[in-house]
Structure formats: C-alpha cells, structure tokens
N, C-alpha and C positions, 0 to 999 in steps of 0.2 A: 862323811856326808853320803849316806846311801840315797838311792833314788826315792825311796819312800819318805825319808826325812826331808829331802829336797822339796817334794811335792807338798808335804805338810807345812813347810816353811812358806811355800808359795801361796797356800791358803790364807795365811795372815795378810799377805800382800793383796790378795783378791778381796778380802773382807773390807779393807780400807778403800780399795779402788771402787767398790760398789757404792760407797758413800759419795764419791765424786760424781758418779753417774747420776745419783739422785739429786745432788745440788746443781751441778754444772750443766747437765744435759736435760733435766726435766724441770726442776723447780725454777731455775733462772728464766726459762721460756715462759712459764706460767706467771711468774711475778711481773715480767715486763709486758707480755702480750695480753694476758687475760686479766690481770689485776691492775694494770696501768701504773705500776711503780716505776719511778725513774731508773733508767739503766745505770746511771752513775751510783745510785744508792745500792742497787743489786751488785754492781761490780765491787764496791767496798766490802760488802758482806762476803762475797765469794772469794775474795783474795785474802781473807783473814788468816788462813793457814800460812800464806807466804809472808804476811806482815809479822806474824808471830814466830817465823822460822829462826830468828837469832837465838831463841830459847833452846834450840836443839843442841847448841854447844854445851850449855849448862846441864841440860837433861842427860846428854851422853856422858859428860864428866861425872855427874852424880851417880849414874848407873854403874860406871866403872868402879866407883869407890864405896858404894852403899848397896851390897847385895842384901836381899831379904829372904829369910828362911832357907838360905843356901842356894838361892837362884839369883843370878846376876842380871838377867834380862826379863824373865817371864813376868814378874809382877808389874813391870813398867809397860810391857806389851799388853797385858790384860787390862790395866787401868786405861791406857790410851785407847784401846779398841772399844771399851765400854763407853768412854766419853764421846768418841767419834760417832759411834752408832747411835747413841742417845741423842746427840745434837742433830744429826742428819735425819733421824726418824721423826723427830718432833718439829723440825724446821717448817713444815707446811702451816702449823698453827701460828708461828711467828709471821709468816708471809701474809696470811689472811688478816691477822691483827694489824699488821703494818699498813695494809690497804684500807682497813676500815677505821682504825683509830690510832693514828701515829703516836699519841701520848703513851699508849700501852704497847703498841707494836714495836716502836724503836728500841726501848730497853729489852723487850722480850727477844727481838731479832738479834741484838748484840749479844745477849746472854747465850742463846741457843747456837748461833753461828760461831760464837767464841768458844763454846764447849767443844763443838766440832773441830775447830782449828787447833785448840790445845791438844785434844785427843789425837788428831792426825800427827802433829809434831812429836808427841810423846811415843806413839806406837811406831812410827817410821824409823826414828833414830834407834829405837830399841831392837826392832826385828832385823834391821840391816846390820847392827852390831852383832846380833846373834848369828846371822849368816856368816859374818867374818870369824866369829869364835868357833863355829862348828865346821868350817871348811878349810882345807889346806890351800896353799897358794895355787897348786895345780888344778884344784877342783872349782875354783871360784868362777871361772868363765862359764862352766856348765851350770853351776848353782844359779848365777844371775840370769842366764838364758832361760832356764826353766821358770824361774820366778816371774820374769817379765813376759814370757809367752803366756803363762797362766793369767797374768793381770790383763793383758791386752785382749785375750780371748774372753775373759769374764766381763770386760767393759762392753764388748760387742753384744754378748748374750744378754747381759743385764739391761742394756738400752732397748733391745728388741722386746724382751719379756715385759719390762715395765711399761713401755709404750703401748703394747697390746692390752695389758691389764688395766690401763687407765681409760679404755674405751668401753662404754660411753663415759665421758668425763663428768665427774661431780666432786664436790668438796669431800663428801664422805668417802668416795672411792679413793681420792687422793690420800686421805689420812690412812686408810686401810692398806693401800699398796705400799706406802712408805714404811709402815710398821711391819708388814709382812716381809718386805725386802730386808729391813734391819734384822728381823728374826733369822732369816736365812743366812745373812752375813755373820751373825753371832754364832750360829751353829757351825759354820765352816771354820770360824776362828777357833772355836773350842776343839774341834777335831784336829786342827793344826797345832794348837799350843800345848794341850795337856800331855805331859810326859815327854815333850820334845827336848827341852834343855836338861842335861844331866844335873842332878843335885850334887852340890859340893858342901863341904863343911862351912857353916855360916860365919866366915871370918871377914869382917869388914875393915877396909883400910880407910880410916877417917882422915879427912883433909879439912883444914881450916879454909876460910874464905881466901886468905892470902895464898894458900896452896893451890886453890882452884884458879886464881888469877895468874899464878906462876905457870900453871899448866897451859892456860890459854895463850899466855905470852910466848911460851915455848913453841906453840904452833906458828904464831906470827913471825918469830925470829928464825924459823927454819927456812932457808932459801928455797928448797925444793917444795915445801908446803905452799909458799907464796906463789911460786910458778904454777903449781897444780891448781890452786884456787882460781887464779886468773884464767888458766887454760879451760877449766870446767865452765866458767861463766861464758867465755867466748864461744866455745863449742856448742853448749846447750842452747844459748841464746840464738845462735844461727839456725840450729835444727828446729827449735820450738817456735821460731818466729813465723813460720809458714802456717801454723795451725789455723789462723783465721783468714788466710789469704787464698788458698788454692781454689776453693769453690767459687768465691766471688770473681777471681781472676778468670776462671773458665767461662763464667757467664758474661763477663765484660769483654774478654778478648775473642771468644769464639761463639757467643750467643747460645750457650748451653742452657737448657731448661733445668728446673729443679731436680727432676729425676736423674738427668745426666750428671749434674754436679754432685749429687749425693753419691753416685757410683765412684767418684774420684777418691773419696775417703776410704771406701771399701778397697779400691785398687792400691792405695798407699798402705792401708793396714794389712792387706794380704801379702804385699812384698815385705813388710816389716816382720810379720810372723814367719814367713819363709826363711828370712835371714836369721832370725833367732833360732829356728830349728836347725838350720844348716850349720851355723857356728857352734851351737851347743852340742850337737851330736857328732859333728865331723871335724870342722876346722880347728876347734879349740884343742884338739889332740896334738896338732903339730905346729900351730901358729901361736906365737906369743901374744899376750894381751896388747902390748904396745904396738906391735906390727898390725894386729887386727884393727886397733883404733885408727891407725894411719890409713889402712885400706878402706875402712868404713867411712871415715871422714872424706877421703878422696872421692869415693863413689857418690856420696851425698852431694859434695860440691859440684861434681859433674852433672848430677841431676838438676841442681839449681841453675847451672849454666844453660842446660838444654831447655828448661822451662822458660828462662828469660829469653833465649834465642827464639823460641816458638812464638813469643809475644812480639818480639821485634820484627820478625819476618812474617807474622800472621800465618804460621803453618801449624795447623792443629795436629798433624801427624807426628810432630816432634814433641808435643805436649805430653802425651801418654807415656812414651818411653822415659821421659824426664821424671814423671811421677813414680814410675816403677824403680828407677835408679835411686831416687831420693828415699823411697821407703826401704829399699834393700840396704842402702848405705846407713840409714838411720838405725835399722835393726842391728847391724854389726857394730856400729859405733856405740850405741847404747849399751849393748852387752859388754863389750870390751872395756869401755870406760868405767862402768859400774864395778866390774871385776877389778880394774886397776885401782879404783877408789877404795875397795876393800883391802887391797894390798898396801895402800898408803896409810897404814895404821901401825901401831905397836901393840904388842900383846896386852899390856896393862892399860892402854889408853884408847882402846878401840872406839868406845862410845864418844869420847872427846873428838876424835878425828872424823867419825861418821857425822857427828853434829856439825862440824865445820864444813864438811863437804855438802851437807844438807842445806846449809845457809847459801852456799854457792849455787846450788840447784834452784833455790827459791829466787835468788837475785837474777839468775839467768832467765827464769820464766817471766819475771817482771820486765827485764830488759827486752826479751824476745817479743812480748806483747806490745811494748811501746814501739819497738822496731817495726813490727808487722803492721800496726795500725796507724800510729802517728806519722811515721815517715812516709807511708803510702799516701796519706792525705796531704801532707805538706808538699811532696814532690808532684803529686797530681795537680794541686792548685797552682804551683809555680810553672809547671810545664803546660797546663791546660789539657792534659791527656791522662785519663784514669789508667790506661794500660801502661803508660810510661811510669806511673807511680808504682805499680806492681813490679814491673821489670826492674826498676832501680833497686827495690828492696831485695828481690831475688839475687841480683848481682852483689849487693852489699853482704848478704848472707853467705854467698859463695866466698867472698873475700875474707869474711870473718873466719870461716872454716879453714881457709888457707893459712891465715895468721896463727890460728890455734894449733894447726899441725906443725908449724915451725916451733911453737912453744913445747909441743909434745916431745920433740926430739931432745929437748934439754932436761926432761924429767927422768930421774934415776931413783928407783925405789930403794936400792941399796944405800945410795948416798943420803936419801931422806932418813932412813932409819939410823944411820951412823951419826947423824947430827942431832937426833932427838934424845933428850935426857929421859931416863926411866922414871917411873912413878916414885920410886924410892929417892932418887936424886932430887926430884921436885919437892918432896916433903922436906928433905934436908935443907934445900934452898929456902923454902918457906920458913923453916925454923930459924935459920941464920938471919933472915930478914927481920 
C-alpha cells in the first residue's frame, strides 16, 4: 500500500461521504424546514442505509466468492458508487414530489433513497474489503487514518461549498447543485478506482446458499468475533451518541448563541483531524492498534466526564477542553478500531467479516442516536432539568466506553483466526450437510 494508492482508496470514501452531506446536511433541512415534511418521515428515509445494513454480510460474502473479470472488489465498488450517487443526486426531485403529491412522492422517495442506501452498503463493504486486501497488518492503521482524514476533510469542504452554492436558494438551483456535486464525486471515484485493484485470473469459488449460511454461522460461532461485535457496538454507540447533543447542550447550559455553538463542531472536528494525522503519521509506527484503541477510548471517556462535570458545576471553562479531549480521543479510537476491524478478517473471507462489522457500525449508530435523543428527553422530563438530561447521557456514554475497553482487553486477533474455518473447509462442511 503506497501513499498514492492509499490516497486513491481514500477518494472512494470521499465520494460516498459526499452523498451523506447532500442528504443529511442539506436535503434533510430543506425537507423539514422549507417543505414542511414531517421530521419522522425524513428520519425514516435518511436512516435507510442503516436499515439495509444487514445486507452487508451477504454482499461481502458474495464478493469474496464471485470475482468478476478478474477483480474481486472493483465491480462491486463501481456499482455501489453509481447507485449511491444516482440516488443522492436525484433525491431533491423525490423531496419536492413528496411535499406536493404524496401519492407520487412517497414511492419515488422510497425508490431514490432506497437506491442511495443500497449503493452505500454495496460500496462501503467492498472498498473496506479492498483496503484490507491491499494493506498489510502493519500498514492498516496508516491506511485507515488517511482514509478517514480525507473523509472528514471532504465533509467539511463539501458542506461549505454546497451551502454557498445554494445561495440564493431556488428549486432549480437545488437540482443543479446536487447534480454537479454528484458529478464531482463520480470523477473523484473514477480517479480512485480505475486501475487500483490488481487484476487476477478470473477464478470464482462458487458457494451454495448452504455454504453461505455456514460461513455466516462460523462468524457467530467464533467467540472472539462475538466479543468484537459487541465491543464495536458499545464503543461506537458511546462516541456517536454525542452527535446531536453538543450544540444544544452548549446553548442550554451556557447560553451560547448559534454562532458560538456552531464553532463547537469545528472545535471537535479539528481535534479529530489532528488525532488522525498524529496517529497515522507518528504513533502508528510504535503503538499497537489495540493499545491505541485503549488510549483513544480512555481520552474520549475523559472528555465525556469533563463535559458532564462542566454542566453539573456550570463552569463553561471546563466545557471546551472536554470537547477537545473528546474529539482527539475519537480520532485515535476511530483509526485504531477500524484498523483492528480490518485485522479481524481472514484472507478468504474479508468481505464476509467486513460486512459483519459494518452491521455492528450501523447498529451502533442507531443505538447512539436513541441514546443521545430519547434518553436525554426521558431523563430531562423525569428530573425537570434539561441540563440534567444532557449530563446523564454524557455520563452513560463515558460508562459505555469504560465497559467497551474492558471487552477490548479480551480481544485477540490470533485467537480469532485460529478458531475461524477456511473457505475450503466451509465448502466441505456445506457439502457434507
């Protein structure tokens, strides 16, 4: 994995991330605020990629055993990227139809948002599997750090550029900007993908449905895989649960205005990017992925505790260092855990395991959203204090991180691989069955 190949691989991640900016940062606001569509309806459409995420297991397994034209991942990445970009670029038409004529808008929205969701799941599992295929165990921390740095930076740039391009706002301008952004994302994906994966002889290992079921069962029967699955859900749910809370907490606890709360996200993002750079360029050379995950999780947990304490004591000066620590810990934890995720595979079943870990990531995002929103409302209602609701959730997230770090100590990549049957053994098992 050379630096150039790593950057090209990162461009695939950037292209898919750009669709999330279009849907989650731009169109959702227009649908709810400008078009008056119910937030619950928008939420269902936006979470379709996560609802469809269980398909990643089968997609990954299929790409493992069905190469096309000598390529194991490229065709799946190409198809997934095209679907995701097409669905996201045309989504404004569905949004306007939904607001004007639900009889036409509902099926059109389900179709286009569904195409986006299917494309997302297909592309993500395939390019992460390719990242594992192309990098050695020693290179994976740097590989992931570069990919995620490029992704976060692209999200920031895309949000700024698209926001300015939509001024002054009009429906025609909305259609044009979404199509132009999709075109840019497609160009970046083509630069990244063409010629990236080395071509091999087109030998496909065919598996029956029984063989695929046996492979998935082998994931579930591996004790290390089960622990890692639970660990990923708890760790990611804790870190992602703050996504919708930091800005409203700043406004509620310290009376910050819109401009001041907006800067909180930039502060968190800057710390995250700094951690990605530091770990990818320096720390990964002498720190193991597991140790890095422990340190990152511990720093993030400390950030949560400091943020909670700032609300309990009403000390704003404690709030900002807490955000920096949370962002820095998140950057290290994200990099190391994704690299560890790529290690928790076998050479013949990379796609299968990446699919399983992708399901864990989607479940974590769902759990994190519920933790961040629902529990905040419930605790605030019971206590009669909105600040208490936020503080309680931050403390629960710190506790979840602590529990996940205990689970992390029980994870052993070598033990995982020694307990996992090979693809040949799975085919034999399937045949015997």
